[in-house]
N, C-alpha and C positions, 0 to 999 in steps of 0.2 A: 367810682370804683377804680382800684389800682390795677393797671395792666402790666405791671412789672413782672419779670421772671425771677424766681429764686434760683440761686446757684450755690451748690454745696460741693466742696472738694471731697471725694471719697478715697483718695489715695492716688497711686500712679501705676503705670505699667511701662515696661521697656519693650519696644518693638524696633527691630533692626537697629539696635544700639542708640535709639532715641527715646528719651523719657517723655511720656505723654501723661498729662493729668487726667484722672477719671473724674468727671463732673456729673453731678445730678442736676438736671435743669427742670425746674418745676414751672410749668406754664400756668397762666391764670386759670382758675377753676370756675369762674362764673359763666353760666350758659350763654348769656348775652354777649360774651367776648369771643366765643368759639368761632362765630362767622367772621369777626374782625381778624382773629388770629389766622384763620385759613386764608383769608384774602391777603393779609400781610405776608404770609408764607409764600403764596403764589407770586406776589409782586417781587419778593426777594429772589425767588427762583428765576423769574424773568430777568432780573438784573444780572444774576450769575450767567444765565444763558447768553446774554448780550456781551458780557465781559469775557466769557470763556466759550467760544463758538462750538467746540465739540459737544457740549452739553445739549445743543440743539438736535444732535443725532440720537439722543436717548428718547424713546417713545414717551409721549406725555403721561401715559398711564403709570410709568415708572418714575419719570422725572418729578412729577408733581406730588409724589409721595415721599421724596427724599427730604431728610432733615438737614437743614443748613447750619446747625449749631457748630459744626466742625469746619465749615468752609471759611475761607478768607477772601473777601471781595478785594481784588487787586486794584491798586492805584496804577498810574501810568507806568512808573518804573518797574513794578512787579509784573504788569501785563507784558511789557517788553521782554523781561527776563523769561517769563513763561513761554512766550512765542519762540524765543531763542532756544530754550530747552527742547521744545517740541521739534524744532528743526535739527538740533544737534543729536537728539536721542531717537529721532524718527518714531515718536509715539505721542500720545495725548498726555498733557500735563495738567493736573488740577492743583489749585492752591488751597491749602488747609491752614487753619490756625494751629500751630504746633503745640499750643497749651491745652487744647481740648481733644479729648477722646471720650465720646459720650456713649456709655454702655446702658443708659436708661431708655434708649429708644429701641423699637423693634429692629431686628436684624435687617429686614428688607428696606428700612429707611436709610441705611448706609450706602453711599455711592459704591464703596469697595465691595459690597455684597452683591452688586448688580453688574459690575463690569470686570472683565478679565484684566488683571494687572499686566504691565509690560515685563518682559523677561530681560533685565538689563545685565550687561557685562560688567566686569569690575571697573573698566575705564569709564563706562557710562555712569555707574554709581558715583565715581569720583567727581565727574562733571556735575551731577545732581547735588552732591554734598557741597561742592565749591559754590554753586549758586545759592544754596541755603546759607552758607557761611557769609556770603556777601551781604545778605540782608539781616543777619542775626541781631544787629544792634538797632536797626531801623524799624523792624516789624517782627511780628510773631508768625511769619509765613513759613510754611513747609510745602515742598513740592512733591507730588505723588504721580508716578507714571502709569498710564493705562495703555493697553494694547492698541495698536493702530494697524488695520482698521478696528474700529470699536467693536467689541464683542460682548453682547449681553449674556450673562450667566445666571444660572439658578442660584439664588442666595444660599441654598443648602449646600452648594459646592464651594462656597467661599471660605477663606481663612477666618474671617470674622465669625462665621457660623460656628466653626470649630471652637473658637475662643468663647463664644456665648455658651456653647454646649459644655465645655470644660468647667465653666464657672457657674453652671446651673441657672443661666439667665434666659433660657428659652421658655416660651409660653407665658411670659409676663405681659 
């Protein structure tokens, strides 16, 4: 049986002057693959928790429900840049794949629906953009800043919940 995922581009969206592709990801539908898929998902989340330590602060009940399709597993250079950004911006920084913005998953599976974002000044945004620019030809990484200390929020209070609501995507 094929365990591959289907990927369909649904269009795009511009958020904070960045273009994000809207992708539909179709997981394997065979029942005997569901356990393998869940196990693979947990293994991948553990890799992200090891590479991005602040994810360890998220309660397991939330963390292990997160969808990783938008995440970018950093290599050594990007890990170093991410740590530098955390120090410069005094916030937590997550690495995302700048080509993926998945609106096919439930709102609560988005990291940004569960964590309060950082409130960055203009100069901090310039630093963040400079780091993204540095990697633009080497990778598809995007950096997103979250509040430090980490603050768990109700997904219904998140900006992505509002986006889902405006697009009629809630309750799917």
